[in-house]
Residue, then its C-alpha position, 0 to 999 in steps of 0.5 A: x739537698x744533701x742527704x744529711x739535711x734531708x735526714x734532719x728534716x725527716x727526723x724533725x717531722x717524726x720527732x714532732x709527731x712523737x711528741x704530739x701523740x705522747x703528750x696527748x696520751x699522758x694518763x690523767x685521772x681528770x674526773x675526781x680528786x684522789x680522795x673523792x670516789x668516782x661512782x658510775x650511774x645510769x643517765x636515763x633510768x627514772x625513777x632511780x637516776x635521772x636529771x631534773x630540769x635544774x640539771x641535777x641528778x636525782x632519783x632513788x639511787x642518787x639520793x640514797x647514795x647521798x644519804x649514805x655518803x653524808x652518814x659515813x662522811x665520804x666524798x664522791x662524784x657521779x659519772x653518768x653513762x649508759x648502763x653497759x658502759x658503766x659496767x665496763x668502766x667499773x671493770x676497767x677501774x675507771x670508776x670506784x663503784x657503781x649504783x644503777x639499780x643493778x641486779x645482784x646476779x651470779x654472773x655479775x658476782x664473778x666480776x664485782x663485789x656487791x653491797x647488801x641489797x637495797x631494793x628488790x624488783x622484777x622485770x615486767x612486760x609492757x605494750x602499747x595501751x591500744x595493743x589488744x593483741x597481746x594479753x599474755x606471754x602466749x601472744x608473743x610468737x612472731x613479735x618483737x621485744x625491746x630491751x635495755x642492754x645488760x639488764x635483767x629485762x634483757x636476760x628475761x627476754x632471752x629466757x622467753x625467746x627459748x619458749x616463744x618465737x621472739x625477735x629482740x631489739x636492744x637499746x642503750x637507754x630506757x627512753x629510746x626503748x619506750x619510744x620504739x614500742x610507741x612508734x610500733x617498731x617493737x611490740x613490747x618492752x621488758x624493764x624493771x617494774x618500778x621503772x616502767x610503772x614510773x614511766x606510765x605514771x608520767x604519762x607514757x601510753x603503755x600497759x602491763x598485760x602480765x604481772x611483774x616477775x619475781x625479781x633480783x635484788x639491787x646492790x651497789x657494786x665495786x670491782x672484784x677486790x677493789x675499794x673494800x672500804x667503800x663497800x663497808x661504808x655503803x653497807x654501814x650507811x645503808x643500815x643506818x638510813x634504813x633504821x632512821x626512816x631516811x630510806x622509806x622517805x626517799x622511796x616514797x618520794x618517787x614511787x609513793x602516791x604523793x610522787x610528782x608527775x612532771x608537766x608535759x609542755x609543748x615544743x616551744x615550752x620544752x625548748x625554753x625549759x631546757x635551753x640552758x642544758x642544751x646550750x651546755x651540751x652544745x658548748x661541750x660539743x664545740x669544745x670537743x670538736x675544736x680541741x680535737x680538730x686543732x690537734x688533728x690538723x697539726x698531726x694530720x699535716x705531719x703524717x700527710x707530709x710523711x706520704x710526700x717525702x722521699x723516705x720509704x720508711x715515712x711513707x709506710x708509717x703514714x700508710x699504716x696509720x691511715x689504713x688502721x685508723x680509717x678502718x676502726x669504727x669510731x665507737x670501737x676506738x672510743x671503747x678501746x681508749x676509755x676501757x681497754x687502755x686503762x686495763x692494759x697499762x694500769x692508768x686512768x683516763x677521764x672520759x673527756x680526755x679519752x674523747x679528745x684522743x679518740x676524735x683526734x686519732x680518727x680525724x688525723x687519719x682523714x686529714x692526712x689523706x686530705x693533705x696527701x691529696x692536696x699536695x698531689x694536686x699541686x703541679x710537680x713543676x712547682x717543687x722542681x722549679x723551687x729546687x732548681x732555684x736552690x731551695x732545700x726540699x723542706x723549705x720548698x715544700x713549706x714555702x711553695x707547695x704547701x700554701x698552694x695545697x692548703x688552698x685546695x684543701x680548705x673546703x674539704x677541711x671545713x667539711x671534715x670539721x663538720x664531720x668531726x662535730x657530728x662524730x662527737x655524738x658517738x662519745x656519749x657511749x663513754x659518758x660524755x654529756x654532749x648535745x646528743x646525750x643532753x637530748x637523751x637525758x631530757x627525754x628520760x625525764x620528759x618522755x617527749x622524744x619527738x619534739x626533743x629530737x627535732x630541737x637537737x636536729x635543728x641546733x645541729x642544722x644551724x651550726x652546720x649551715x653556718x659552717x657551710x656558709x663559712x666554707x663557701x665564703x673562704x673558698x670564694x675569697x681564695x678563688x679571687x686571690x688566685 
């Protein structure tokens, strides 16, 4: 093969790789129209924000925002995500505002502009109903407290830890925090009083050994210096709904004596009642997996071929890519793509796009190594024989070596597909409601974590078992064709 043709084939591969990734990384808004505000909220913080059985987001914050938007005539879309992720999204200007029972604190006021307060609440300590050891804060020495990341409860627990020998376990959502206490892993939990009181009202076996603390005022937040008109409309609308009684009606609906208690169904009842939501979450999981894997299959093959070319430059590029992307934890990569990239380049990327990019970048690195291994497993005599017959290097690789390598790689590629499918659960940290996050949302309203995690695990098991059987069938067919 001539040097000129060799360079042409190398540059062609490099061009395809560049086109693939620059196309993938194009900035998009994605989540809302330009004239629609995107508002972050928590996903599991009943009674302020949670999803009901009809799949609608409800709660004090959600209904208050809806009433204010109607009063002021602006449009918005909710971006449900974990509380700490919501704070990062707001700081990165990925969302326009945030309403999530957020306490107005001096530290947060350094980063965000807050509305007029719309609720006041303090943290409270809760323990298991049958826990007779803890009757006050003085009994906390040597105990473990569960808290939610970034909340006033977490700050209060840190203050208690200065006076008592306390270990602190941090969680991303309230429902998981409660379950940690009920399972006996933590001795107590600290959360805002109305949230904990609502959970107990719904049947959670917890009690309060102490009275609630004096609390913070809740406020609607925008990023420092951003969206002042949205903040003004919120304050004006808040004043109006306070005056006409709408605010009192909303609070009474969730915290008053007439508030509804959700019925607790059995295992099959829980599955039947939430079948639609679970299938929606599964469909989103499969879409994420299929799209990301398709991109990774092409990109991974290209980078894998880089490792097999005579070019030292492409060898180094492939090695650097694989080393870096395999060394970065997926959750860190997800945060980087969704929060850091927008801040660095002044662009906005939807959570779904950031999720696809994250999975694609990560999976590409592993597929590239599988391609490299598959090519190395093909006898070198195959390439030499093809070249001796006058085939150019690129044609010999494409027509002779790569088809044999593909047969070797099929089982590992399907295994990688399974891994990618399971990795989608990590993307819930940036607000993607896939199957695992759907389970968390259902737990937040039903408080039946044991049954729900069995259901979610069973769905994953069915899908992965089918994929494993497919892998085995493909492998047997390829073996018969050899």
